[in-house]
Each structure stands twice: as structure tokens, then as C-alpha cells.
DRENZASE-364274 format. One record per residue (C-alpha): residue in three letters; residue number from 1; x, y, z. Coordinates in nm, 3 decimals, padded with zeros to 5 digits. Layout:
BEGIN
("ALA",NUM,(X,Y,Z))
...
END
This chain:
BEGIN
("MET",1,(00.000,00.000,00.000))
("PRO",2,(00.151,00.337,-00.098))
("VAL",3,(00.212,00.603,00.164))
("HIS",4,(00.058,00.942,00.088))
("THR",5,(00.252,01.242,00.212))
("PHE",6,(00.049,01.554,00.284))
("ALA",7,(00.159,01.900,00.391))
("LEU",8,(00.001,02.013,00.718))
("GLU",9,(-00.081,02.376,00.791))
("ARG",10,(-00.233,02.520,01.106))
("VAL",11,(-00.453,02.816,01.025))
("ALA",12,(-00.594,03.055,01.284))
("THR",13,(-00.962,03.132,01.224))
("PRO",14,(-01.225,03.321,01.425))
("ILE",15,(-01.363,02.984,01.543))
("GLY",16,(-01.046,02.796,01.627))
("LEU",17,(-00.727,02.656,01.484))
("MET",18,(-00.789,02.476,01.157))
("LEU",19,(-00.578,02.193,01.017))
("VAL",20,(-00.534,02.200,00.639))
("LEU",21,(-00.378,01.908,00.447))
("THR",22,(-00.267,01.936,00.085))
("ASP",23,(-00.080,01.704,-00.147))
("ALA",24,(00.220,01.774,-00.374))
("GLN",25,(-00.019,01.889,-00.651))
("GLN",26,(-00.167,02.151,-00.414))
("ARG",27,(-00.501,01.965,-00.395))
("LEU",28,(-00.685,01.983,-00.067))
("ARG",29,(-00.702,01.645,00.108))
("ALA",30,(-00.847,01.729,00.450))
("VAL",31,(-00.969,02.018,00.662))
("ASP",32,(-01.058,01.985,01.027))
("TRP",33,(-01.028,02.162,01.358))
("GLU",34,(-00.734,02.109,01.592))
("ASP",35,(-00.968,01.997,01.870))
("PHE",36,(-01.108,01.731,01.630))
("GLN",37,(-00.770,01.608,01.508))
("ALA",38,(-00.850,01.248,01.610))
("ARG",39,(-01.160,01.257,01.386))
("MET",40,(-00.948,01.381,01.094))
("HIS",41,(-00.705,01.091,01.140))
("THR",42,(-00.996,00.845,01.153))
("LEU",43,(-01.133,00.980,00.823))
("LEU",44,(-00.787,00.964,00.665))
("ARG",45,(-00.747,00.597,00.774))
("ARG",46,(-01.088,00.515,00.625))
("GLN",47,(-00.994,00.676,00.294))
("TYR",48,(-00.633,00.568,00.254))
("GLY",49,(-00.575,00.279,00.495))
("ARG",50,(-00.392,00.233,00.823))
("ASN",51,(-00.043,00.389,00.825))
("ALA",52,(-00.092,00.508,00.465))
("VAL",53,(-00.071,00.882,00.539))
("GLU",54,(00.232,01.078,00.651))
("LEU",55,(00.195,01.441,00.755))
("ARG",56,(00.476,01.694,00.722))
("ASP",57,(00.465,02.057,00.823))
("ALA",58,(00.419,02.275,00.515))
("THR",59,(00.720,02.476,00.406))
("ARG",60,(00.513,02.754,00.249))
("PRO",61,(00.147,02.865,00.248))
("SER",62,(-00.069,02.662,00.010))
("ALA",63,(-00.332,02.797,-00.225))
("ALA",64,(-00.586,02.616,-00.007))
("ARG",65,(-00.469,02.805,00.301))
("ARG",66,(-00.487,03.139,00.121))
("ALA",67,(-00.836,03.059,-00.010))
("LEU",68,(-00.959,02.955,00.336))
("GLU",69,(-00.813,03.270,00.491))
("ALA",70,(-00.995,03.475,00.225))
("TYR",71,(-01.317,03.283,00.304))
("PHE",72,(-01.287,03.368,00.673))
("GLY",73,(-01.202,03.727,00.579))
("GLY",74,(-01.534,03.765,00.399))
("ASP",75,(-01.471,03.638,00.045))
("VAL",76,(-01.680,03.323,00.077))
("ALA",77,(-01.649,03.256,-00.298))
("ALA",78,(-01.270,03.213,-00.262))
("ILE",79,(-01.310,02.840,-00.190))
("ALA",80,(-01.563,02.763,-00.465))
("ASP",81,(-01.318,02.621,-00.718))
("LEU",82,(-01.049,02.498,-00.483))
("PRO",83,(-00.916,02.164,-00.616))
("VAL",84,(-00.973,01.866,-00.387))
("ALA",85,(-00.869,01.502,-00.414))
("LEU",86,(-01.075,01.252,-00.222))
("GLY",87,(-01.109,00.882,-00.171))
("GLY",88,(-01.445,00.754,-00.056))
("THR",89,(-01.702,00.543,-00.231))
("ASP",90,(-01.875,00.639,-00.553))
("PHE",91,(-02.186,00.725,-00.349))
("GLN",92,(-01.991,00.943,-00.106))
("ARG",93,(-01.824,01.130,-00.392))
("GLN",94,(-02.168,01.184,-00.550))
("VAL",95,(-02.298,01.335,-00.225))
("TRP",96,(-01.984,01.547,-00.182))
("GLN",97,(-02.019,01.681,-00.536))
("ALA",98,(-02.381,01.773,-00.464))
("LEU",99,(-02.270,01.954,-00.147))
("ARG",100,(-02.043,02.175,-00.357))
("GLY",101,(-02.352,02.277,-00.553))
("ILE",102,(-02.519,02.435,-00.247))
("GLU",103,(-02.479,02.810,-00.274))
("SER",104,(-02.299,02.984,00.011))
("GLY",105,(-02.541,03.122,00.265))
("ALA",106,(-02.806,02.867,00.164))
("THR",107,(-02.908,02.545,00.340))
("VAL",108,(-03.077,02.222,00.232))
("SER",109,(-03.215,01.930,00.427))
("TYR",110,(-03.073,01.579,00.407))
("GLY",111,(-03.391,01.476,00.224))
("ALA",112,(-03.355,01.755,-00.032))
("LEU",113,(-02.992,01.659,-00.087))
("ALA",114,(-03.093,01.295,-00.140))
("THR",115,(-03.348,01.412,-00.397))
("ARG",116,(-03.084,01.626,-00.572))
("ILE",117,(-02.877,01.315,-00.638))
("SER",118,(-03.185,01.120,-00.754))
("ARG",119,(-03.182,00.898,-00.444))
("PRO",120,(-03.481,01.031,-00.245))
("THR",121,(-03.496,00.726,-00.017))
("ALA",122,(-03.126,00.741,00.073))
("VAL",123,(-03.159,01.012,00.338))
("ARG",124,(-02.965,00.818,00.604))
("ALA",125,(-02.692,00.723,00.358))
("VAL",126,(-02.665,01.088,00.255))
("GLY",127,(-02.627,01.180,00.623))
("LEU",128,(-02.351,00.922,00.669))
("ALA",129,(-02.168,01.042,00.357))
("ASN",130,(-02.204,01.399,00.481))
("GLY",131,(-02.045,01.298,00.812))
("ALA",132,(-01.757,01.121,00.635))
("ASN",133,(-01.661,01.436,00.442))
("PRO",134,(-01.290,01.500,00.504))
("VAL",135,(-01.289,01.847,00.348))
("GLY",136,(-01.539,02.046,00.551))
("ILE",137,(-01.615,02.408,00.457))
("VAL",138,(-01.484,02.357,00.099))
("ILE",139,(-01.725,02.067,00.058))
("PRO",140,(-01.987,02.251,00.264))
("CYS",141,(-02.144,01.983,00.482))
("HIS",142,(-02.230,02.262,00.728))
("ARG",143,(-02.501,02.377,00.482))
("VAL",144,(-02.709,02.062,00.544))
("ILE",145,(-02.975,02.091,00.813))
("GLY",146,(-03.257,01.881,00.954))
("ALA",147,(-03.595,01.848,00.786))
("ASN",148,(-03.743,02.085,01.045))
("ALA",149,(-03.470,02.345,00.968))
("SER",150,(-03.283,02.260,01.289))
("LEU",151,(-02.906,02.255,01.303))
("THR",152,(-02.800,01.893,01.316))
("GLY",153,(-02.461,01.742,01.387))
("TYR",154,(-02.140,01.889,01.252))
("GLY",155,(-01.797,01.730,01.292))
("GLY",156,(-01.653,02.057,01.423))
("GLY",157,(-01.934,02.122,01.670))
("LEU",158,(-02.267,02.298,01.632))
("HIS",159,(-02.121,02.633,01.745))
("ARG",160,(-01.894,02.627,01.439))
("LYS",161,(-02.175,02.521,01.206))
("ARG",162,(-02.386,02.810,01.333))
("TRP",163,(-02.096,03.054,01.290))
("LEU",164,(-02.021,02.935,00.935))
("LEU",165,(-02.385,02.970,00.828))
("GLU",166,(-02.412,03.316,00.985))
("HIS",167,(-02.080,03.421,00.828))
("GLU",168,(-02.193,03.313,00.482))
("ALA",169,(-02.535,03.474,00.521))
("ALA",170,(-02.378,03.802,00.636))
("CYS",171,(-02.131,03.799,00.346))
("ARG",172,(-02.410,03.719,00.102))
("THR",173,(-02.618,04.010,00.237))
("GLU",174,(-02.318,04.245,00.212))
("ARG",175,(-02.250,04.131,-00.147))
("ALA",176,(-02.613,04.185,-00.242))
("ALA",177,(-02.603,04.533,-00.088))
("GLY",178,(-02.277,04.609,-00.269))
("GLY",179,(-02.098,04.686,00.056))
("GLN",180,(-01.776,04.571,00.211))
("THR",181,(-01.777,04.234,00.384))
("ALA",182,(-01.641,04.191,00.730))
("ALA",183,(-01.566,03.873,00.919))
("LEU",184,(-01.791,03.791,01.212))
("SER",185,(-01.652,03.799,01.561))
("THR",186,(-01.570,03.489,01.757))
("PRO",187,(-01.875,03.325,01.919))
("GLY",188,(-01.913,03.399,02.286))
END
């Protein structure tokens, strides 16, 4: 089994220290929060196999890091076309592709997402694929909510999901008004 070497960057954000992994081709491989580092390693093992990933500190800022910093600075579109490389099953990749089609500042339910991929009865499977997403924010699993519009689980914690949705909505409102965007403050 080949060993994949990824560059690791630690990025300060208004909602905590983010871990960003990229490969030699500058494709994003994983994004998670420092306090959920164990979860990130679990997802990497599931995608690539046990002991198949080696992390090295990045020697220079990646395009992914710069795009994520721009996102947190108010340019939520900065991550829209960021290249990612993912493992996962065909079904998971189908769900993850559909997630990228959700406009920033918008939300959809798990059921609506299942319908978007022409699998309306696969709501639970869509939820599991959503939870297995290794590239949160860029593949915006935080934009999926419960059928009753409630905030449901998020790998980085519901406080972060809430912040991300509010950040995107505020930036969208600012864009529509033609004004300057400003990052939201840290949740209290």
C-alpha cells in the first residue's frame, strides 16, 4: 500500500485553529479543527488505509490556506473552485459533489440533498456520507440541516456550524447590498 505524504498547515480562524492538508499537486485532502484532530485521522485511515498517510509541516502557504483565509475574511467565494482530491465510495463522492452545488449562505435538508442526487430514499446514507466528508467548509457539509430546519450534527461542533452559516449569510447580504464584507466575531 503506498504512503501518501500531505503538507500540514495550522490556520488561525475566528472559530479555532484549523488543520489543512494538501498534497504535492496543491489539492486539498483534508480540513478539520485542531480539537477534532482524532476525527481527521480516523477519516484519513478510512480513505487511505492504516499507516498510509504521513503528515509533514508545510514549508510555504498553500493555495488552499490562502483561499480559506480569504473565506474567513469575507470572500466566501474564494473556496468555490479549490481543487480537492478525495477517496471515498462512488456514493460518497456523489454526495460530496452535490454539497459543492449548495450556494454559500443557503441550506438544504438531508432529504432535499438525497433528492438532488436522484436517491430520495437514501436520506440516512446521505447523512452518513455527509459525516464522512474529510474536506469540511470547501465541501460545505455545514449547509445541510434537519428536515425541520434545525441545526443537526457537525464534525466541528454545532457552534462552528452556526458561525459558518451566519458568516456566509452576512457575506451574502453584504454582497447583495454592494458593501464591504467583514468577518464575524468569535462566538461567545
